[in-house]
C-alpha positions in Angstrom: -46.8 61.1 46.1 -45.7 58.0 45.6 -48.8 56.4 43.6 -48.6 59.2 41.0 -44.8 57.7 40.2 -45.9 54.5 39.9 -48.5 55.7 37.9 -46.2 57.7 35.5 -43.4 54.3 35.7 -46.6 52.4 34.8 -47.6 54.1 31.6 -44.3 54.1 30.6 -43.7 50.9 30.4 -47.0 50.2 28.6 -45.6 52.4 26.2 -42.2 50.9 25.9 -43.6 47.3 26.0 -46.3 48.8 23.0 -43.2 50.1 21.3 -41.3 47.3 21.0 -44.2 45.0 19.8 -45.5 47.3 17.6 -41.7 47.5 16.1 -42.1 51.3 16.2 -43.7 53.2 13.0 -45.2 50.1 11.6 -48.3 50.4 13.7 -49.7 52.6 11.5 -49.9 50.6 8.7 -52.8 48.4 10.3 -55.1 50.9 10.7 -55.9 51.6 7.1 -56.3 47.9 6.6 -59.0 48.1 8.6 -60.7 51.1 7.4 -60.2 49.5 3.8 -62.2 46.5 5.2 -65.0 48.2 7.0 -66.4 50.0 3.5 -66.4 46.3 1.7 -68.3 44.6 4.9 -70.6 47.5 5.1 -71.2 47.4 0.9 -72.0 43.5 1.3 -74.8 44.1 3.9 -75.8 46.8 1.3 -76.5 44.0 -1.0 -77.3 41.5 0.7 
């Protein structure tokens, strides 16, 4: 059972660090920017 608790603690720590680096909600903003850039790349390759 110790391994289970260690795994849970590791996931919690990683999630906490991710929230600290992302600043919480702002993590949602980079995704739309990436989605916007992907169609531009496809359009550019289609023209070529």
